[in-house]
PDB file of N, H, CA, C and O in Angstrom:
ATOM      1  N   MET A   1    -136.477  52.933 -92.439  1.00  0.00           N
ATOM      2  CA  MET A   1    -135.919  53.096 -90.519  1.00  0.00           C
ATOM      3  C   MET A   1    -134.832  52.206 -90.495  1.00  0.00           C
ATOM      4  O   MET A   1    -134.758  51.357 -91.383  1.00  0.00           O
ATOM      5  N   ASP A   2    -134.208  52.253 -89.853  1.00  0.00           N
ATOM      6  H   ASP A   2    -134.268  52.943 -89.131  1.00  0.00           H
ATOM      7  CA  ASP A   2    -133.071  51.096 -89.226  1.00  0.00           C
ATOM      8  C   ASP A   2    -133.775  51.021 -87.726  1.00  0.00           C
ATOM      9  O   ASP A   2    -133.658  51.819 -86.796  1.00  0.00           O
ATOM     10  N   ARG A   3    -134.364  50.086 -87.784  1.00  0.00           N
ATOM     11  H   ARG A   3    -134.459  49.438 -88.539  1.00  0.00           H
ATOM     12  CA  ARG A   3    -134.236  49.195 -86.748  1.00  0.00           C
ATOM     13  C   ARG A   3    -133.259  48.862 -85.555  1.00  0.00           C
ATOM     14  O   ARG A   3    -133.586  48.148 -84.607  1.00  0.00           O
ATOM     15  N   HIS A   4    -131.958  49.488 -85.713  1.00  0.00           N
ATOM     16  H   HIS A   4    -131.692  50.068 -86.483  1.00  0.00           H
ATOM     17  CA  HIS A   4    -130.942  49.008 -85.080  1.00  0.00           C
ATOM     18  C   HIS A   4    -130.871  49.973 -84.130  1.00  0.00           C
ATOM     19  O   HIS A   4    -130.396  49.817 -83.005  1.00  0.00           O
ATOM     20  N   TYR A   5    -131.618  51.563 -84.833  1.00  0.00           N
ATOM     21  H   TYR A   5    -132.004  51.690 -85.747  1.00  0.00           H
ATOM     22  CA  TYR A   5    -130.369  52.962 -84.398  1.00  0.00           C
ATOM     23  C   TYR A   5    -131.168  52.799 -83.220  1.00  0.00           C
ATOM     24  O   TYR A   5    -132.204  52.157 -83.044  1.00  0.00           O
ATOM     25  N   PRO A   6    -130.107  53.894 -82.031  1.00  0.00           N
ATOM     26  CA  PRO A   6    -130.971  53.436 -80.758  1.00  0.00           C
ATOM     27  C   PRO A   6    -132.440  54.498 -80.508  1.00  0.00           C
ATOM     28  O   PRO A   6    -133.496  54.345 -79.894  1.00  0.00           O
ATOM     29  N   LEU A   7    -132.118  55.103 -80.960  1.00  0.00           N
ATOM     30  H   LEU A   7    -131.260  55.228 -81.459  1.00  0.00           H
ATOM     31  CA  LEU A   7    -133.737  55.858 -81.523  1.00  0.00           C
ATOM     32  C   LEU A   7    -134.589  55.377 -81.836  1.00  0.00           C
ATOM     33  O   LEU A   7    -135.483  56.168 -81.534  1.00  0.00           O
ATOM     34  N   ALA A   8    -135.216  54.181 -82.477  1.00  0.00           N
ATOM     35  H   ALA A   8    -134.490  53.539 -82.722  1.00  0.00           H
ATOM     36  CA  ALA A   8    -135.847  53.590 -83.152  1.00  0.00           C
ATOM     37  C   ALA A   8    -137.247  53.271 -82.479  1.00  0.00           C
ATOM     38  O   ALA A   8    -137.138  52.274 -81.765  1.00  0.00           O
ATOM     39  N   GLY A   9    -138.499  53.789 -82.481  1.00  0.00           N
ATOM     40  H   GLY A   9    -138.588  54.598 -83.062  1.00  0.00           H
ATOM     41  CA  GLY A   9    -139.745  53.692 -81.855  1.00  0.00           C
ATOM     42  C   GLY A   9    -139.694  54.361 -81.310  1.00  0.00           C
ATOM     43  O   GLY A   9    -140.514  54.005 -80.465  1.00  0.00           O
ATOM     44  N   GLN A  10    -139.082  55.889 -80.772  1.00  0.00           N
ATOM     45  H   GLN A  10    -138.416  56.178 -81.459  1.00  0.00           H
ATOM     46  CA  GLN A  10    -139.144  56.731 -80.047  1.00  0.00           C
ATOM     47  C   GLN A  10    -139.672  57.987 -80.755  1.00  0.00           C
ATOM     48  O   GLN A  10    -139.390  58.511 -81.833  1.00  0.00           O
ATOM     49  N   ARG A  11    -140.453  58.258 -79.870  1.00  0.00           N
ATOM     50  H   ARG A  11    -140.683  57.833 -78.995  1.00  0.00           H
ATOM     51  CA  ARG A  11    -141.689  59.784 -80.061  1.00  0.00           C
ATOM     52  C   ARG A  11    -140.336  61.082 -80.211  1.00  0.00           C
ATOM     53  O   ARG A  11    -139.681  61.492 -79.254  1.00  0.00           O
ATOM     54  N   LEU A  12    -140.169  61.556 -81.706  1.00  0.00           N
ATOM     55  H   LEU A  12    -140.702  61.223 -82.484  1.00  0.00           H
ATOM     56  CA  LEU A  12    -139.139  62.633 -81.093  1.00  0.00           C
ATOM     57  C   LEU A  12    -139.887  64.527 -81.638  1.00  0.00           C
ATOM     58  O   LEU A  12    -139.355  65.624 -81.805  1.00  0.00           O
ATOM     59  N   GLY A  13    -141.335  63.999 -81.739  1.00  0.00           N
ATOM     60  H   GLY A  13    -141.767  63.107 -81.603  1.00  0.00           H
ATOM     61  CA  GLY A  13    -141.732  65.123 -81.922  1.00  0.00           C
ATOM     62  C   GLY A  13    -141.296  66.789 -81.202  1.00  0.00           C
ATOM     63  O   GLY A  13    -142.351  67.283 -80.805  1.00  0.00           O
ATOM     64  N   GLY A  14    -140.852  67.147 -81.102  1.00  0.00           N
ATOM     65  H   GLY A  14    -139.995  66.746 -81.425  1.00  0.00           H
ATOM     66  CA  GLY A  14    -140.216  68.433 -80.599  1.00  0.00           C
ATOM     67  C   GLY A  14    -139.010  68.191 -79.709  1.00  0.00           C
ATOM     68  O   GLY A  14    -138.809  68.750 -78.630  1.00  0.00           O
ATOM     69  N   ALA A  15    -138.479  67.576 -80.109  1.00  0.00           N
ATOM     70  H   ALA A  15    -138.642  67.123 -80.985  1.00  0.00           H
ATOM     71  CA  ALA A  15    -136.838  67.940 -79.725  1.00  0.00           C
ATOM     72  C   ALA A  15    -136.658  68.054 -80.257  1.00  0.00           C
ATOM     73  O   ALA A  15    -137.275  68.222 -81.309  1.00  0.00           O
ATOM     74  N   VAL A  16    -134.766  68.080 -79.807  1.00  0.00           N
ATOM     75  H   VAL A  16    -134.265  67.943 -78.952  1.00  0.00           H
ATOM     76  CA  VAL A  16    -133.465  68.929 -81.062  1.00  0.00           C
ATOM     77  C   VAL A  16    -132.862  67.392 -81.073  1.00  0.00           C
ATOM     78  O   VAL A  16    -132.477  66.664 -80.158  1.00  0.00           O
ATOM     79  N   LEU A  17    -132.941  67.223 -82.432  1.00  0.00           N
ATOM     80  H   LEU A  17    -133.253  67.815 -83.175  1.00  0.00           H
ATOM     81  CA  LEU A  17    -131.655  66.107 -82.633  1.00  0.00           C
ATOM     82  C   LEU A  17    -130.618  66.540 -83.436  1.00  0.00           C
ATOM     83  O   LEU A  17    -130.538  67.553 -84.131  1.00  0.00           O
ATOM     84  N   VAL A  18    -129.669  65.451 -83.210  1.00  0.00           N
ATOM     85  H   VAL A  18    -129.734  64.628 -82.645  1.00  0.00           H
ATOM     86  CA  VAL A  18    -127.814  66.038 -82.389  1.00  0.00           C
ATOM     87  C   VAL A  18    -127.529  65.250 -83.894  1.00  0.00           C
ATOM     88  O   VAL A  18    -128.138  64.196 -83.710  1.00  0.00           O
ATOM     89  N   LEU A  19    -127.019  65.177 -85.104  1.00  0.00           N
ATOM     90  H   LEU A  19    -126.524  66.033 -85.254  1.00  0.00           H
ATOM     91  CA  LEU A  19    -126.570  63.572 -85.871  1.00  0.00           C
ATOM     92  C   LEU A  19    -125.551  64.403 -86.618  1.00  0.00           C
ATOM     93  O   LEU A  19    -125.584  65.543 -87.082  1.00  0.00           O
ATOM     94  N   PRO A  20    -124.543  63.359 -86.574  1.00  0.00           N
ATOM     95  CA  PRO A  20    -123.541  63.599 -87.907  1.00  0.00           C
ATOM     96  C   PRO A  20    -123.735  64.122 -89.080  1.00  0.00           C
ATOM     97  O   PRO A  20    -122.943  64.863 -89.663  1.00  0.00           O
ATOM     98  N   SER A  21    -125.345  63.570 -89.674  1.00  0.00           N
ATOM     99  H   SER A  21    -125.988  62.968 -89.200  1.00  0.00           H
ATOM    100  CA  SER A  21    -124.983  63.592 -91.165  1.00  0.00           C
ATOM    101  C   SER A  21    -126.917  62.766 -91.238  1.00  0.00           C
ATOM    102  O   SER A  21    -127.278  61.861 -90.485  1.00  0.00           O
ATOM    103  N   GLY A  22    -127.629  63.285 -92.104  1.00  0.00           N
ATOM    104  H   GLY A  22    -127.336  64.021 -92.715  1.00  0.00           H
ATOM    105  CA  GLY A  22    -128.610  62.469 -92.713  1.00  0.00           C
ATOM    106  C   GLY A  22    -127.936  61.379 -93.776  1.00  0.00           C
ATOM    107  O   GLY A  22    -127.190  61.533 -94.743  1.00  0.00           O
ATOM    108  N   ARG A  23    -128.577  60.134 -93.120  1.00  0.00           N
ATOM    109  H   ARG A  23    -129.184  60.009 -92.334  1.00  0.00           H
ATOM    110  CA  ARG A  23    -128.853  58.749 -94.469  1.00  0.00           C
ATOM    111  C   ARG A  23    -129.826  58.705 -94.994  1.00  0.00           C
ATOM    112  O   ARG A  23    -130.872  59.163 -94.535  1.00  0.00           O
ATOM    113  N   GLY A  24    -129.642  57.870 -96.600  1.00  0.00           N
ATOM    114  H   GLY A  24    -128.792  57.497 -96.972  1.00  0.00           H
ATOM    115  CA  GLY A  24    -130.278  58.010 -97.686  1.00  0.00           C
ATOM    116  C   GLY A  24    -130.115  58.837 -98.348  1.00  0.00           C
ATOM    117  O   GLY A  24    -129.227  59.682 -98.461  1.00  0.00           O
ATOM    118  N   SER A  25    -131.879  58.418 -99.325  1.00  0.00           N
ATOM    119  H   SER A  25    -132.601  57.732 -99.233  1.00  0.00           H
ATOM    120  CA  SER A  25    -132.430  59.089-100.335  1.00  0.00           C
ATOM    121  C   SER A  25    -132.900  60.312 -99.776  1.00  0.00           C
ATOM    122  O   SER A  25    -132.715  60.753 -98.642  1.00  0.00           O
ATOM    123  N   CYS A  26    -133.772  60.983-101.089  1.00  0.00           N
ATOM    124  H   CYS A  26    -133.922  60.625-102.010  1.00  0.00           H
ATOM    125  CA  CYS A  26    -133.490  62.087-101.154  1.00  0.00           C
ATOM    126  C   CYS A  26    -135.642  61.868-100.125  1.00  0.00           C
ATOM    127  O   CYS A  26    -136.294  62.848 -99.763  1.00  0.00           O
ATOM    128  N   SER A  27    -136.005  60.738-100.003  1.00  0.00           N
ATOM    129  H   SER A  27    -135.475  59.942-100.297  1.00  0.00           H
ATOM    130  CA  SER A  27    -136.822  60.600 -99.309  1.00  0.00           C
ATOM    131  C   SER A  27    -137.470  60.640 -97.803  1.00  0.00           C
ATOM    132  O   SER A  27    -138.594  60.537 -97.311  1.00  0.00           O
ATOM    133  N   GLY A  28    -135.666  60.920 -97.196  1.00  0.00           N
ATOM    134  H   GLY A  28    -134.753  61.004 -97.596  1.00  0.00           H
ATOM    135  CA  GLY A  28    -136.144  61.689 -96.145  1.00  0.00           C
ATOM    136  C   GLY A  28    -136.933  62.481 -95.585  1.00  0.00           C
ATOM    137  O   GLY A  28    -137.512  62.462 -94.499  1.00  0.00           O
ATOM    138  N   SER A  29    -136.885  63.640 -96.982  1.00  0.00           N
ATOM    139  H   SER A  29    -136.415  63.655 -97.864  1.00  0.00           H
ATOM    140  CA  SER A  29    -137.221  64.783 -96.892  1.00  0.00           C
ATOM    141  C   SER A  29    -138.704  65.093 -97.408  1.00  0.00           C
ATOM    142  O   SER A  29    -139.093  66.137 -97.932  1.00  0.00           O
ATOM    143  N   GLY A  30    -139.338  64.088 -97.170  1.00  0.00           N
ATOM    144  H   GLY A  30    -139.022  63.240 -96.745  1.00  0.00           H
ATOM    145  CA  GLY A  30    -140.989  63.494 -97.674  1.00  0.00           C
ATOM    146  C   GLY A  30    -141.165  62.881 -96.255  1.00  0.00           C
ATOM    147  O   GLY A  30    -142.304  63.025 -95.810  1.00  0.00           O
ATOM    148  N   VAL A  31    -140.462  62.360 -95.610  1.00  0.00           N
ATOM    149  H   VAL A  31    -139.537  62.244 -95.972  1.00  0.00           H
ATOM    150  CA  VAL A  31    -140.618  61.948 -94.506  1.00  0.00           C
ATOM    151  C   VAL A  31    -140.630  62.894 -93.514  1.00  0.00           C
ATOM    152  O   VAL A  31    -141.614  62.819 -92.779  1.00  0.00           O
ATOM    153  N   LEU A  32    -139.632  63.989 -93.201  1.00  0.00           N
ATOM    154  H   LEU A  32    -138.832  64.050 -93.798  1.00  0.00           H
ATOM    155  CA  LEU A  32    -139.594  64.587 -92.508  1.00  0.00           C
ATOM    156  C   LEU A  32    -140.816  66.108 -92.594  1.00  0.00           C
ATOM    157  O   LEU A  32    -141.182  66.993 -91.821  1.00  0.00           O
ATOM    158  N   LEU A  33    -141.121  65.651 -94.175  1.00  0.00           N
ATOM    159  H   LEU A  33    -140.824  64.932 -94.802  1.00  0.00           H
ATOM    160  CA  LEU A  33    -142.864  67.258 -94.497  1.00  0.00           C
ATOM    161  C   LEU A  33    -143.960  66.636 -93.572  1.00  0.00           C
ATOM    162  O   LEU A  33    -144.584  67.186 -92.664  1.00  0.00           O
ATOM    163  N   GLU A  34    -144.075  64.747 -94.244  1.00  0.00           N
ATOM    164  H   GLU A  34    -143.568  64.300 -94.982  1.00  0.00           H
ATOM    165  CA  GLU A  34    -145.656  64.483 -92.987  1.00  0.00           C
ATOM    166  C   GLU A  34    -144.834  64.344 -91.853  1.00  0.00           C
ATOM    167  O   GLU A  34    -144.933  63.120 -91.940  1.00  0.00           O
ATOM    168  N   LEU A  35    -144.044  64.505 -90.774  1.00  0.00           N
ATOM    169  H   LEU A  35    -143.963  65.499 -90.703  1.00  0.00           H
ATOM    170  CA  LEU A  35    -143.727  65.149 -89.901  1.00  0.00           C
ATOM    171  C   LEU A  35    -144.263  66.365 -89.416  1.00  0.00           C
ATOM    172  O   LEU A  35    -144.844  66.605 -88.357  1.00  0.00           O
ATOM    173  N   ILE A  36    -143.856  67.363 -90.729  1.00  0.00           N
ATOM    174  H   ILE A  36    -143.384  67.168 -91.589  1.00  0.00           H
ATOM    175  CA  ILE A  36    -144.284  68.273 -89.852  1.00  0.00           C
ATOM    176  C   ILE A  36    -146.157  69.096 -90.274  1.00  0.00           C
ATOM    177  O   ILE A  36    -146.837  70.003 -89.794  1.00  0.00           O
ATOM    178  N   LEU A  37    -146.257  68.397 -91.069  1.00  0.00           N
ATOM    179  H   LEU A  37    -145.704  67.660 -91.459  1.00  0.00           H
ATOM    180  CA  LEU A  37    -147.999  68.270 -91.681  1.00  0.00           C
ATOM    181  C   LEU A  37    -148.622  67.944 -90.474  1.00  0.00           C
ATOM    182  O   LEU A  37    -149.478  68.712 -90.036  1.00  0.00           O
ATOM    183  N   SER A  38    -148.213  66.531 -89.631  1.00  0.00           N
ATOM    184  H   SER A  38    -147.517  65.907 -89.986  1.00  0.00           H
ATOM    185  CA  SER A  38    -148.960  66.050 -88.545  1.00  0.00           C
ATOM    186  C   SER A  38    -148.831  66.328 -87.340  1.00  0.00           C
ATOM    187  O   SER A  38    -149.666  65.948 -86.519  1.00  0.00           O
ATOM    188  N   GLY A  39    -147.655  67.115 -86.968  1.00  0.00           N
ATOM    189  H   GLY A  39    -146.976  67.423 -87.634  1.00  0.00           H
ATOM    190  CA  GLY A  39    -147.417  67.854 -85.673  1.00  0.00           C
ATOM    191  C   GLY A  39    -146.675  67.288 -85.201  1.00  0.00           C
ATOM    192  O   GLY A  39    -146.425  67.538 -84.022  1.00  0.00           O
ATOM    193  N   ASN A  40    -145.740  65.930 -86.106  1.00  0.00           N
ATOM    194  H   ASN A  40    -145.943  65.727 -87.064  1.00  0.00           H
ATOM    195  CA  ASN A  40    -145.304  65.514 -84.640  1.00  0.00           C
ATOM    196  C   ASN A  40    -143.247  65.323 -85.357  1.00  0.00           C
ATOM    197  O   ASN A  40    -142.648  64.254 -85.471  1.00  0.00           O
ATOM    198  N   ALA A  41    -142.799  66.454 -85.623  1.00  0.00           N
ATOM    199  H   ALA A  41    -143.286  67.323 -85.530  1.00  0.00           H
ATOM    200  CA  ALA A  41    -141.615  66.778 -86.028  1.00  0.00           C
ATOM    201  C   ALA A  41    -140.496  67.436 -85.083  1.00  0.00           C
ATOM    202  O   ALA A  41    -140.813  68.449 -84.460  1.00  0.00           O
ATOM    203  N   PRO A  42    -139.426  67.001 -84.969  1.00  0.00           N
ATOM    204  CA  PRO A  42    -138.513  67.180 -84.002  1.00  0.00           C
ATOM    205  C   PRO A  42    -138.388  68.840 -84.394  1.00  0.00           C
ATOM    206  O   PRO A  42    -138.375  69.211 -85.568  1.00  0.00           O
ATOM    207  N   ALA A  43    -138.292  69.857 -83.150  1.00  0.00           N
ATOM    208  H   ALA A  43    -138.302  69.556 -82.196  1.00  0.00           H
ATOM    209  CA  ALA A  43    -137.781  71.374 -83.134  1.00  0.00           C
ATOM    210  C   ALA A  43    -136.687  71.710 -83.965  1.00  0.00           C
ATOM    211  O   ALA A  43    -136.524  72.749 -84.604  1.00  0.00           O
ATOM    212  N   ALA A  44    -136.003  70.782 -83.890  1.00  0.00           N
ATOM    213  H   ALA A  44    -136.136  69.938 -83.371  1.00  0.00           H
ATOM    214  CA  ALA A  44    -134.962  71.382 -85.109  1.00  0.00           C
ATOM    215  C   ALA A  44    -133.703  69.939 -85.317  1.00  0.00           C
ATOM    216  O   ALA A  44    -133.545  68.829 -84.809  1.00  0.00           O
ATOM    217  N   LEU A  45    -133.332  70.393 -85.884  1.00  0.00           N
ATOM    218  H   LEU A  45    -133.460  71.295 -86.298  1.00  0.00           H
ATOM    219  CA  LEU A  45    -132.233  69.476 -86.933  1.00  0.00           C
ATOM    220  C   LEU A  45    -130.779  69.901 -86.463  1.00  0.00           C
ATOM    221  O   LEU A  45    -130.492  71.033 -86.855  1.00  0.00           O
ATOM    222  N   VAL A  46    -130.050  69.439 -85.915  1.00  0.00           N
ATOM    223  H   VAL A  46    -130.283  68.521 -85.597  1.00  0.00           H
ATOM    224  CA  VAL A  46    -128.779  69.784 -85.965  1.00  0.00           C
ATOM    225  C   VAL A  46    -127.558  68.817 -86.616  1.00  0.00           C
ATOM    226  O   VAL A  46    -127.288  67.672 -86.256  1.00  0.00           O
ATOM    227  N   PHE A  47    -126.918  69.577 -87.646  1.00  0.00           N
ATOM    228  H   PHE A  47    -127.138  70.508 -87.939  1.00  0.00           H
ATOM    229  CA  PHE A  47    -126.012  68.217 -88.077  1.00  0.00           C
ATOM    230  C   PHE A  47    -124.851  68.865 -88.186  1.00  0.00           C
ATOM    231  O   PHE A  47    -124.853  70.094 -88.124  1.00  0.00           O
ATOM    232  N   SER A  48    -123.367  67.973 -88.411  1.00  0.00           N
ATOM    233  H   SER A  48    -123.366  66.975 -88.461  1.00  0.00           H
ATOM    234  CA  SER A  48    -122.210  68.285 -87.820  1.00  0.00           C
ATOM    235  C   SER A  48    -121.288  68.513 -89.078  1.00  0.00           C
ATOM    236  O   SER A  48    -120.287  69.221 -89.182  1.00  0.00           O
ATOM    237  N   GLU A  49    -121.925  67.695 -90.017  1.00  0.00           N
ATOM    238  H   GLU A  49    -122.738  67.119 -89.932  1.00  0.00           H
ATOM    239  CA  GLU A  49    -121.408  67.489 -91.766  1.00  0.00           C
ATOM    240  C   GLU A  49    -122.588  68.242 -93.079  1.00  0.00           C
ATOM    241  O   GLU A  49    -123.657  67.656 -93.250  1.00  0.00           O
ATOM    242  N   LEU A  50    -122.371  69.147 -93.677  1.00  0.00           N
ATOM    243  H   LEU A  50    -121.502  69.623 -93.538  1.00  0.00           H
ATOM    244  CA  LEU A  50    -122.942  69.585 -94.424  1.00  0.00           C
ATOM    245  C   LEU A  50    -123.790  68.716 -94.977  1.00  0.00           C
ATOM    246  O   LEU A  50    -123.402  67.688 -95.532  1.00  0.00           O
ATOM    247  N   GLU A  51    -125.494  69.187 -94.831  1.00  0.00           N
ATOM    248  H   GLU A  51    -125.810  70.022 -94.380  1.00  0.00           H
ATOM    249  CA  GLU A  51    -126.906  67.920 -95.193  1.00  0.00           C
ATOM    250  C   GLU A  51    -127.159  69.037 -96.145  1.00  0.00           C
ATOM    251  O   GLU A  51    -126.944  70.188 -95.765  1.00  0.00           O
ATOM    252  N   GLU A  52    -127.626  68.786 -97.429  1.00  0.00           N
ATOM    253  H   GLU A  52    -127.802  67.851 -97.737  1.00  0.00           H
ATOM    254  CA  GLU A  52    -128.224  69.449 -98.465  1.00  0.00           C
ATOM    255  C   GLU A  52    -129.376  68.321 -98.353  1.00  0.00           C
ATOM    256  O   GLU A  52    -130.252  69.178 -98.237  1.00  0.00           O
ATOM    257  N   ILE A  53    -129.899  67.453 -98.309  1.00  0.00           N
ATOM    258  H   ILE A  53    -129.187  66.757 -98.403  1.00  0.00           H
ATOM    259  CA  ILE A  53    -131.585  66.793 -98.232  1.00  0.00           C
ATOM    260  C   ILE A  53    -132.081  67.567 -97.999  1.00  0.00           C
ATOM    261  O   ILE A  53    -132.660  68.503 -98.549  1.00  0.00           O
ATOM    262  N   LEU A  54    -131.768  67.022 -96.583  1.00  0.00           N
ATOM    263  H   LEU A  54    -131.297  66.261 -96.136  1.00  0.00           H
ATOM    264  CA  LEU A  54    -132.809  67.462 -95.629  1.00  0.00           C
ATOM    265  C   LEU A  54    -133.426  69.079 -94.811  1.00  0.00           C
ATOM    266  O   LEU A  54    -134.459  69.479 -94.275  1.00  0.00           O
ATOM    267  N   THR A  55    -132.030  69.614 -95.149  1.00  0.00           N
ATOM    268  H   THR A  55    -131.191  69.289 -95.585  1.00  0.00           H
ATOM    269  CA  THR A  55    -132.282  70.764 -95.015  1.00  0.00           C
ATOM    270  C   THR A  55    -132.608  71.875 -96.273  1.00  0.00           C
ATOM    271  O   THR A  55    -132.858  73.051 -96.009  1.00  0.00           O
TER     272      THR A  55
END
């Protein structure tokens, strides 16, 4: 978690996130799965660059 990111601490459930790309390792897909299973996932993820891990 990057505490300096502008959305740090915000609830993202149901939001559409538009990002340049993902960042980090494959653990990001695990976090996304946990958000989906808990009902707190974003409604959509839109990337401007190819994103192979989160998608």
